[in-house]
C-alpha positions, -999 to +999 in steps of 0.1 A: -461-065+411-484-076+383-471-076+347-506-075+334-516-043+316-552-031+315-561-011+284-588+008+304-586+028+337-608+009+361-610+039+384-623+062+358-660+072+357-681+063+327-683+032+304-650+017+292-643-014+272-609-031+266-586-059+276-563-073+302-531-080+283-511-109+298-476-113+285-464-147+274-443-164+248-449-193+224-431-207+194-445-182+169-448-152+193-419-141+214-438-109+225-473-122+226-502-111+249-532-131+260-561-107+256-588-111+283-619-088+276-630-065+304-655-037+307-660-011+335-692+008+340-688+033+368-718+056+375-716+075+408-717+061+443-728+025+450-715-010+453-688-025+432-697-059+416-671-080+397-689-103+373-670-132+356-675-164+336-653-187+316-632-197+346-633-231+328-634-227+291-660-254+284-687-237+305-707-214+282-740-201+296-723-175+319-701-164+290-731-159+268-750-140+295-722-116+302-715-110+265-752-101+261-750-077+291-718-061+276-738-051+245-771-043+262-762-023+293-759+015+292-741+035+318-774+049+331-785+013+340-757+010+366-755+022+402-720+023+414-694+002+396-699-030+375-669-048+361-676-074+334-652-102+324-671-125+301-643-150+297-614-155+321-599-182+299-603-173+262-579-200+249-598-227+268-632-213+257-621-214+220-608-249+224-638-261+244-615-274+272-616-271+310-578-264+312-559-237+295-541-248+264-514-222+271-501-237+303-523-268+311-536-251+343-570-254+359-576-217+365-599-225+394-569-241+412-544-212+407-553-189+435-539-167+451-518-168+420-482-159+411-473-125+395-443-141+378-459-174+369-478-189+339-506-169+322-532-185+344-512-179+376-506-143+366-543-136+360-552-153+393-527-130+411-542-099+393-577-109+405-564-115+440-544-083+443-563-058+420-598-068+412-610-085+444-599-057+467-620-033+446-652-054+448-680-058+473-695-087+454-678-113+433-699-134+409-683-164+392-706-183+368-700-220+363-716-251+348-705-287+350-686-283+318-682-314+296-675-337+326-707-333+347-743-326+341-757-305+370-792-297+380-791-259+375-782-245+409-768-214+425-743-225+451-720-214+478-695-224+505-706-224+541-684-195+552-677-191+589-685-153+591-722-152+598-728-117+584-710-127+552-729-160+551-763-143+555-755-120+526-744-149+504-775-169+513-798-141+502-779-135+470-779-172+462-817-173+465-819-141+443-806-162+414-842-176+413-832-212+407-854-239+423-824-255+441-796-239+461-765-259+469-740-259+497-708-277+485-674-288+496-641-288+478-630-324+472-607-318+442-580-296+455-573-261+467-567-227+451-603-219+441-613-185+430-644-183+453-623-193+483-599-165+478-627-140+473-645-153+505-612-150+524-612-113+515-647-110+529-666-106+497-701-117+490-695-145+466-722-159+442-715-189+420-736-213+399-736-248+384-759-243+353-762-277+337-733-291+318-723-314+289-718-305+253-755-294+247-768-263+265-806-262+264-823-229+257-839-232+291-805-231+309-795-200+290-828-184+300-824-193+336-788-180+337-797-146+321-828-141+342-811-150+374-780-129+367-800-098+360-820-103+392-789-109+413-774-076+400-806-058+409-805-075+443-769-064+449-779-028+441-757-023+411-784-024+384-816-005+381-847-026+377-875-043+395-864-071+418-882-104+410-894-121+442-894-159+444-927-176+439-916-203+463-887-209+486-855-224+472-849-261+481-815-260+499-794-291+497-758-298+507-730-321+498-704-315+525-692-350+531-666-365+507-688-396+505-714-375+488-691-374+458-691-408+440-660-417+420-656-444+393-640-475+408-628-486+374-625-474+338-651-483+313-684-472+297-707-454+321-745-460+322-764-433+341-793-448+361-806-416+377-811-382+362-801-350+380-829-339+403-843-373+409-845-387+444-822-415+457-820-437+487-790-452+504-776-482+484-795-473+453-776-479+420-770-445+404-747-458+376-730-488+362-696-492+345-696-516+316-664-532+301-662-534+263-632-557+264-650-581+287-686-584+275-691-614+298-682-594+329-709-580+352-710-542+353-695-524+383-721-505+402-719-470+417-744-466+446-757-436+466-742-431+500-775-419+516-809-405+510-813-373+490-812-363+454-788-367+425-776-331+419-750-340+393-741-370+371-714-380+346-718-363+312-694-383+289-701-420+286-665-431+289-650-428+323-616-434+339-610-448+373-613-419+398-636-397+377-665-382+396-696-398+382-723-387+407-729-362+435-756-369+461-771-339+479-792-339+511-819-315+522-808-289+547-820-257+564-792-232+557-806-208+583-804-233+611-768-246+609-741-249+635-720-217+638 
């Protein structure tokens, strides 16, 4: 049973704003609570949409978009039930870190969670056992954070259930980004989207840029796409914006699509996200400050496609992901 206390009744009609209180202790707080903001807007029959950001603290466009919705939306704007969690990981957001400073956890590797675990594990358990079962649609907004610079994309897993997959394909396109991305998990298990998919939910996720600087254009794309997806899902009044042209669907489903630094050093990006690449093309070089005479180590593309993400910080450690190569695909004509 979860030890997390919600200061609002999520089953109550109307608009309610509060926190999820997660008990924990630290040196200056024996009876402390981590406060995760949550809003519930329930207005008659309709779908239930769970909208979240800040899974990783250093990913800000989704947090900004949901905070703006928090202030702008009125109960009459909603059809059914809309639950807003603008930041799942407030300590990491405030510290501009990927991992939680409270327990060192990557929240997106904590699912299905542990009701008696660390704060991150407790919150993952609460989502798994309380919030996900309530929802028809789960939206989890990401960027590349400080580690990767992504071409802005809406993305999804290739789930085996064809009805669920079709609904997710349509919702992904409704985010109105030029590129839609099918991806694989190459860095572990325990992801939030995977648990929501396992429960049969329509799951919508994004990779909206990355790095320290967030251009105004990325904020605009996030906010426009998010509102359109909410209209598409039937939880928000408004006119659905139709795409002017089809999305370009790409996939990175092979581990070799994800290029890792063979050595530690200073990284030189040779291709920008969105640019085409061919097999064997140099997409980056690693230089060695302690050995100026040594030739740079090259990172090459594994096949023809486009660079969808590249390294953001210039310094890399051996094993860091420095590039992701995506390949064109027809998502509506894939093997079952």
